[in-house]
C-alpha positions as CSV (number, residue, x, y, z in Angstrom):
1,M,32.4,-3.9,-48.0
2,Q,35.8,-3.3,-46.3
3,G,37.9,-0.2,-45.8
4,L,39.7,1.9,-43.2
5,I,37.0,3.4,-41.1
6,G,38.0,7.0,-40.6
7,N,36.7,10.5,-40.9
8,S,37.3,10.5,-44.7
9,L,35.4,7.3,-45.3
10,V,32.5,8.3,-43.0
11,K,32.1,11.6,-44.9
12,Q,32.1,9.8,-48.2
13,L,29.5,7.1,-47.4
14,R,26.0,7.5,-48.7
15,P,22.9,5.6,-47.6
16,A,21.5,2.9,-49.9
17,A,18.0,1.4,-50.3
18,K,19.0,-1.4,-47.9
19,P,21.3,-1.3,-44.8
20,F,25.0,-2.2,-45.5
21,E,28.1,-2.6,-43.4
22,V,31.7,-1.5,-43.7
23,R,34.3,-3.7,-42.0
24,D,37.5,-2.1,-40.8
25,S,40.6,-3.2,-42.6
26,R,42.8,-2.5,-39.5
27,V,40.8,-4.1,-36.6
28,K,39.0,-7.3,-37.3
29,G,35.5,-7.2,-35.7
30,F,35.2,-3.4,-35.9
31,L,32.4,-2.3,-38.3
32,L,30.2,0.5,-39.3
33,R,26.5,-0.1,-40.3
34,V,24.8,2.4,-42.6
35,Q,21.0,2.6,-42.5
36,P,18.8,3.8,-45.4
37,S,17.9,6.8,-43.2
38,G,21.5,7.8,-43.1
39,V,22.2,6.8,-39.5
40,M,25.6,5.2,-39.1
41,T,26.4,3.1,-36.1
42,Y,29.7,1.5,-34.9
43,Y,29.7,-2.1,-33.7
44,A,32.2,-4.5,-32.3
45,E,31.6,-8.1,-33.4
46,Y,33.2,-10.5,-31.0
47,G,31.7,-13.9,-32.0
48,R,29.2,-15.5,-34.3
49,G,26.0,-13.5,-34.0
50,K,27.4,-11.5,-31.1
51,R,28.0,-7.8,-31.5
52,I,27.7,-4.8,-29.2
53,T,26.8,-1.2,-30.1
54,L,29.6,1.3,-29.7
55,G,27.8,4.5,-30.7
56,R,26.6,6.6,-33.6
57,S,28.9,8.4,-36.0
58,E,27.5,11.8,-35.3
59,V,28.5,11.6,-31.6
60,L,31.5,9.3,-31.7
61,A,34.7,9.8,-33.8
62,P,36.1,6.8,-35.7
63,D,39.3,6.6,-33.7
64,K,37.4,6.6,-30.4
65,A,35.0,3.9,-31.8
66,R,38.0,1.8,-32.9
67,Q,39.5,2.0,-29.4
68,R,36.2,1.0,-27.8
69,A,36.1,-2.0,-30.3
70,K,39.6,-3.0,-29.2
71,D,38.6,-3.0,-25.6
72,V,35.5,-5.1,-26.3
73,L,37.4,-7.6,-28.4
74,A,40.2,-7.9,-25.8
75,S,37.7,-8.6,-23.1
76,A,36.0,-11.3,-25.2
77,Q,39.3,-12.9,-26.0
78,F,39.8,-13.6,-22.2
79,G,36.4,-15.3,-22.0
80,E,34.3,-12.4,-20.7
81,D,31.0,-11.5,-22.2
82,P,30.9,-7.7,-23.1
83,M,27.1,-7.7,-23.3
84,E,26.7,-9.2,-19.9
85,E,29.2,-6.6,-18.5
86,R,27.2,-3.8,-20.1
87,R,24.0,-5.2,-18.7
88,V,25.4,-5.3,-15.2
89,A,26.9,-1.8,-15.6
90,K,23.5,-0.5,-16.6
91,A,21.6,-2.5,-14.1
92,H,19.2,-0.6,-11.8
93,T,20.1,0.1,-8.3
94,L,17.1,-0.3,-5.9
95,R,16.8,3.5,-5.8
96,S,16.8,4.0,-9.6
97,F,14.4,1.2,-10.1
98,I,11.9,2.5,-7.5
99,E,12.1,6.1,-8.8
100,E,12.3,5.4,-12.5
101,E,10.2,2.2,-13.0
102,Y,8.2,1.2,-9.9
103,A,6.9,4.6,-8.7
104,P,5.3,5.6,-12.1
105,W,3.6,2.2,-12.3
106,A,2.4,2.4,-8.6
107,E,0.9,5.9,-9.1
108,A,-1.3,4.5,-11.9
109,N,-2.2,1.2,-10.2
110,I,-1.9,1.4,-6.4
111,R,-4.2,3.6,-4.3
112,T,-1.5,4.2,-1.6
113,A,1.3,4.7,-4.2
114,A,2.9,7.7,-2.5
115,A,2.9,6.1,0.9
116,T,4.2,2.8,-0.4
117,V,7.1,4.3,-2.4
118,A,8.0,6.6,0.6
119,R,8.0,3.6,2.9
120,L,10.1,1.5,0.6
121,K,12.8,4.2,0.4
122,A,12.7,4.9,4.1
123,S,12.7,1.3,5.2
124,F,15.5,0.2,2.8
125,A,17.6,3.3,2.9
126,E,20.8,1.4,3.4
127,Q,20.1,-0.8,0.4
128,L,19.0,1.9,-2.0
129,D,22.4,2.2,-3.8
130,K,22.8,-1.6,-4.2
131,K,22.2,-3.1,-7.6
132,L,19.1,-5.2,-7.7
133,G,21.1,-8.3,-8.6
134,D,23.3,-7.7,-5.6
135,L,20.4,-8.0,-3.1
136,T,20.6,-11.4,-1.4
137,P,18.5,-13.2,1.3
138,W,21.4,-12.7,3.7
139,I,21.3,-8.9,3.2
140,I,17.6,-8.8,3.9
141,E,17.9,-11.1,6.9
142,K,20.4,-8.7,8.4
143,W,18.1,-5.9,7.7
144,R,15.2,-7.7,9.4
145,A,17.3,-8.5,12.5
146,G,18.3,-4.9,12.7
147,R,14.7,-3.7,12.5
148,L,13.4,-6.1,15.1
149,K,16.3,-5.3,17.4
150,A,15.5,-1.6,17.1
151,G,12.0,-2.3,18.3
152,A,10.0,-2.6,15.1
153,K,7.0,-5.0,15.4
154,P,7.2,-8.2,13.3
155,A,4.0,-7.1,11.5
156,T,5.6,-3.8,10.5
157,V,8.7,-5.6,9.2
158,N,6.5,-8.0,7.3
159,R,4.6,-5.2,5.6
160,D,7.9,-3.6,4.5
161,L,9.3,-6.9,3.3
162,D,6.1,-7.6,1.3
163,D,6.4,-4.2,-0.4
164,L,10.0,-4.9,-1.4
165,K,9.2,-8.4,-2.7
166,S,6.3,-7.1,-4.7
167,S,8.4,-4.4,-6.3
168,L,11.1,-7.0,-7.2
169,T,8.4,-9.3,-8.6
170,K,7.5,-6.4,-11.0
171,A,11.2,-6.1,-11.9
172,V,11.2,-9.7,-13.0
173,A,7.9,-9.3,-15.0
174,W,9.4,-6.2,-16.8
175,D,12.7,-8.1,-17.6
176,V,14.7,-5.7,-15.5
177,I,16.2,-8.8,-13.6
178,E,15.9,-12.5,-14.4
179,A,14.7,-13.6,-11.0
180,N,13.6,-12.1,-7.7
181,P,16.7,-12.4,-5.5
182,I,14.8,-12.4,-2.2
183,A,11.8,-14.6,-3.3
184,G,12.8,-17.2,-0.7
185,V,12.9,-14.9,2.3
186,K,10.0,-15.8,4.6
187,R,7.9,-13.4,6.6
188,S,8.5,-13.1,10.3
189,K,6.2,-15.2,12.5
190,T,3.3,-13.3,14.0
191,D,0.4,-14.3,16.2
192,G,-2.4,-14.4,13.6
193,S,-4.9,-15.2,16.3
194,R,-3.9,-12.3,18.6
195,S,-6.8,-10.5,20.3
196,A,-7.9,-7.3,18.7
197,R,-8.2,-4.2,20.9
198,F,-11.8,-3.0,21.2
199,L,-13.8,-0.8,23.5
200,S,-15.4,-2.3,26.6
201,V,-18.9,-1.2,27.5
202,D,-17.5,1.2,30.1
203,E,-14.9,2.6,27.7
204,E,-17.5,3.3,25.0
205,A,-19.6,5.1,27.5
206,R,-16.7,7.3,28.6
207,L,-15.8,7.9,25.0
208,R,-19.3,9.1,24.2
209,Q,-19.3,11.4,27.2
210,A,-15.9,12.8,26.3
211,L,-17.2,13.6,22.8
212,D,-20.3,15.3,24.2
213,D,-18.1,17.3,26.6
214,R,-15.8,18.4,23.8
215,E,-18.9,19.5,21.7
216,E,-20.2,21.6,24.6
217,R,-16.7,23.1,25.2
218,I,-16.4,24.1,21.5
219,R,-19.9,25.6,21.6
220,R,-19.2,27.6,24.8
221,E,-16.0,29.0,23.2
222,R,-18.0,30.1,20.1
223,D,-20.7,31.7,22.4
224,S,-18.0,33.6,24.2
225,A,-16.3,34.7,21.0
226,N,-19.6,35.9,19.6
227,A,-20.5,37.8,22.8
228,W,-17.1,39.6,22.5
229,R,-17.7,40.4,18.8
230,D,-21.3,41.6,19.5
231,E,-20.1,44.1,22.1
232,R,-17.8,45.6,19.5
233,Q,-20.4,45.3,16.8
234,Y,-18.3,42.9,14.7
235,E,-19.8,40.4,12.4
236,L,-20.8,37.3,14.4
237,L,-19.5,33.9,13.6
238,S,-21.9,31.0,12.8
239,D,-23.9,29.8,15.8
240,L,-22.7,26.3,16.6
241,R,-25.8,25.5,18.6
242,A,-27.9,25.7,15.5
243,G,-26.4,22.5,14.1
244,A,-26.5,18.9,15.2
245,F,-22.7,18.9,15.8
246,A,-20.0,21.4,16.8
247,D,-17.5,19.9,14.4
248,Y,-16.4,16.8,12.5
249,L,-15.1,14.6,15.3
250,K,-18.2,13.2,16.9
251,P,-19.9,12.2,13.7
252,L,-16.7,10.8,12.3
253,V,-16.2,8.6,15.4
254,F,-19.8,7.4,15.4
255,V,-19.8,6.5,11.7
256,S,-16.6,4.5,12.2
257,L,-18.1,2.7,15.2
258,H,-21.2,1.7,13.3
259,T,-19.7,0.9,9.9
260,G,-16.2,-0.4,10.6
261,M,-14.9,1.8,7.7
262,R,-11.1,2.3,7.5
263,R,-9.9,5.8,8.3
264,G,-8.8,6.4,4.7
265,E,-12.2,5.3,3.4
266,L,-13.9,7.8,5.8
267,F,-11.6,10.6,4.8
268,A,-12.4,9.9,1.1
269,L,-16.1,9.4,1.5
270,T,-18.4,11.8,-0.5
271,W,-22.0,12.5,-0.1
272,Q,-22.7,10.9,-3.4
273,S,-21.7,7.6,-1.9
274,V,-24.2,8.0,1.0
275,D,-27.8,7.1,0.5
276,L,-29.8,8.6,3.3
277,V,-33.0,7.2,1.9
278,A,-31.9,3.6,1.5
279,A,-29.7,3.9,4.6
280,R,-26.6,2.7,2.9
281,I,-23.0,3.8,2.3
282,T,-21.1,2.6,-0.8
283,V,-17.3,2.2,-0.4
284,H,-16.0,2.3,-3.9
285,G,-13.1,0.1,-5.0
286,A,-11.0,3.1,-5.8
287,T,-10.8,4.1,-2.2
288,A,-11.0,0.7,-0.6
289,K,-7.9,-1.1,0.5
290,S,-9.0,-4.3,-1.1
291,G,-9.9,-2.5,-4.3
292,T,-13.4,-4.0,-4.2
293,T,-16.6,-2.0,-3.9
294,R,-18.8,-2.9,-0.9
295,H,-22.2,-1.7,0.4
296,L,-22.6,-1.0,4.1
297,P,-26.1,-0.7,5.7
298,L,-26.6,2.1,8.2
299,N,-28.2,1.3,11.5
300,S,-30.5,3.8,13.2
301,E,-27.8,5.7,15.1
302,A,-25.4,6.0,12.1
303,L,-28.3,7.2,9.9
304,A,-29.4,9.8,12.4
305,V,-25.8,11.0,12.8
306,L,-25.3,11.3,9.0
307,R,-28.6,13.0,8.5
308,G,-27.8,15.6,11.2
309,W,-24.3,16.1,9.7
310,Y,-25.7,16.4,6.2
311,G,-28.1,19.1,7.4
312,Q,-25.2,21.4,8.3
313,A,-22.8,20.4,5.4
314,A,-21.7,23.4,3.3
315,D,-21.0,21.2,0.3
316,K,-23.7,18.6,-0.1
317,A,-21.9,16.9,-3.0
318,G,-18.4,17.0,-1.8
319,L,-16.5,15.2,1.0
320,V,-18.6,14.0,4.0
321,F,-15.8,15.0,6.4
322,P,-13.9,17.8,4.8
323,G,-10.8,19.3,6.4
324,K,-9.6,22.9,6.1
325,D,-10.6,24.6,2.8
326,G,-12.6,21.6,1.8
327,A,-9.6,19.4,1.3
328,A,-9.5,15.8,2.6
329,F,-8.1,15.1,6.1
330,N,-4.7,13.6,6.4
331,N,-5.3,12.7,10.1
332,V,-7.3,13.8,13.1
333,R,-4.6,12.8,15.7
334,R,-4.7,15.9,17.8
335,S,-8.4,16.0,18.4
336,W,-8.7,12.2,18.7
337,E,-5.9,11.9,21.3
338,G,-7.5,14.7,23.3
339,V,-10.8,12.9,23.5
340,L,-9.1,9.6,24.4
341,A,-7.2,11.4,27.2
342,A,-10.4,13.0,28.5
343,A,-12.1,9.6,28.5
344,G,-9.2,7.9,30.2
345,I,-8.8,5.4,27.4
346,T,-5.2,4.1,26.8
347,R,-3.5,1.9,24.1
348,F,-6.3,2.6,21.6
349,R,-5.8,3.7,18.0
350,W,-8.3,5.0,15.6
351,H,-8.1,1.7,13.7
352,D,-9.3,0.0,16.9
353,L,-12.8,1.6,16.3
354,R,-12.9,-0.8,13.3
355,H,-12.0,-3.7,15.7
356,S,-14.7,-2.5,18.1
357,F,-17.3,-2.7,15.3
358,A,-16.3,-6.2,14.3
359,S,-16.0,-7.5,17.9
360,K,-19.4,-6.2,18.9
361,L,-20.9,-7.9,15.8
362,V,-19.3,-11.3,16.6
363,M,-20.3,-11.1,20.3
364,A,-23.9,-10.4,19.2
365,G,-23.9,-13.7,17.2
366,V,-23.2,-12.4,13.7
367,D,-21.3,-15.1,11.7
368,L,-17.7,-14.4,10.7
369,N,-18.4,-14.4,6.9
370,T,-20.9,-11.6,7.3
371,V,-18.4,-9.7,9.4
372,R,-15.7,-10.3,6.7
373,E,-18.0,-8.9,4.0
374,L,-18.8,-5.8,6.1
375,L,-15.1,-5.2,6.9
376,G,-14.1,-5.7,3.3
377,H,-11.5,-8.4,4.1
378,S,-10.3,-10.2,1.0
379,D,-8.7,-12.9,3.2
380,Y,-10.8,-14.9,5.7
381,K,-7.7,-15.1,8.0
382,M,-8.0,-11.4,8.8
383,T,-11.5,-11.9,10.2
384,Q,-10.5,-15.1,12.1
385,R,-9.0,-12.9,14.8
386,Y,-12.5,-12.2,16.1
387,A,-13.5,-15.9,16.3
388,H,-12.7,-16.2,20.0
389,L,-15.3,-13.6,20.8
390,A,-18.0,-16.1,19.9
391,P,-17.4,-18.7,22.7
392,E,-20.9,-20.1,22.4
393,H,-20.0,-21.9,19.2
394,K,-17.0,-23.6,20.7
395,A,-19.0,-24.4,23.8
396,A,-21.7,-26.0,21.7
397,A,-19.0,-28.1,19.9
398,V,-17.5,-29.3,23.2
399,A,-21.0,-30.0,24.5
400,K,-21.5,-32.5,21.8
401,L,-18.8,-34.7,23.3
402,V,-20.9,-35.0,26.5
403,A,-23.9,-36.1,24.4
404,A,-21.8,-38.6,22.6
405,S,-20.5,-40.0,25.9
406,V,-23.9,-40.4,27.3
407,T,-25.1,-42.2,24.2
408,G,-22.1,-44.5,24.5
409,A,-22.8,-45.3,28.1
410,Q,-26.4,-46.1,27.3
411,L,-25.3,-48.5,24.5
412,V,-23.1,-50.4,27.1
413,L,-26.1,-50.8,29.4
414,I,-28.3,-52.0,26.6
415,R,-25.8,-54.6,25.6
416,R,-25.4,-55.8,29.2
417,G,-29.1,-56.1,29.6
418,A,-29.3,-58.2,26.4
419,E,-26.8,-60.6,27.9
């Protein structure tokens, strides 16, 4: 069907049982498609099988649609692809992709979604308004150089780069872009065999003493407060000497030292995951970094600590280490740093308690695979950093050379004797 597409024609058209089209008699390539539902849509057809949507009749006047069609047809006449231009125009920026596509997916699939999205937006703030297709290896290399020059550690830069590459891999999978523009960017070199920081025997003794001193200080402060309240006939606060611990920090540190659990795993741990009879903690995949459930045996000290802490727990079905108002901890930096200062321990993070757990196991002769399972490492390379702490294995290997040499010398003597 052909006719002058205008207000009069649009008003007269009625839907049919099947879709039909009206081609404009004035501009070749401009047409109006009418659906059985009554929906009418303008198109510009600029080649065999190539057409582009201009808009629907209820929101776009015929003369405006005709002008858009002319623009599209003129662009095509000069060898440009209007569909590609539109795709590029509508392409996501890094910001819009993260906010509209990646963040909703991450919230449903990544345990640390909020932190990951926040880190992406903070680390790549200068690139957020770039189109995904405009990101190049050179742009990322410049970003890397700037981060390293500013003092960021290679491992930190690698983590951020991994997050960006992972998000762009999703963009490819979702047909947002055709290929990952930075797939070829390599990670910064790091020393994968670097020594992990762990407590020496003396440092652990000082840490334990500092924790005991802190407990006693907190109890004395409570005793003083209650004495003051008693004199004024106020209601007394709970007696901190009645429980095994004054507060959360000492049991939290001890459980970390004896299980190697990550801080986030400890903060999310509930009493339902602690079996005080079987002496076992279950770290569920939902709270584990690897996403895999693992079972951790409790040694005698860890079991005694948890039994004592359970005895004074207000909610014996909730979090093992609740913060204020029963909510999960975000961090324990203030109390932790205070204890480290009192113990005279420097350059030691909370995560290094996990290193201490693993290091002590290896030095006690526990094989690396068992350590890997206890730590919940999915990659053996992560556990390999503790290998140097078991020097007896390397010494035994080198010793075999001596045995081989002696055997070789004996063979020479035997041969000479035979002659």
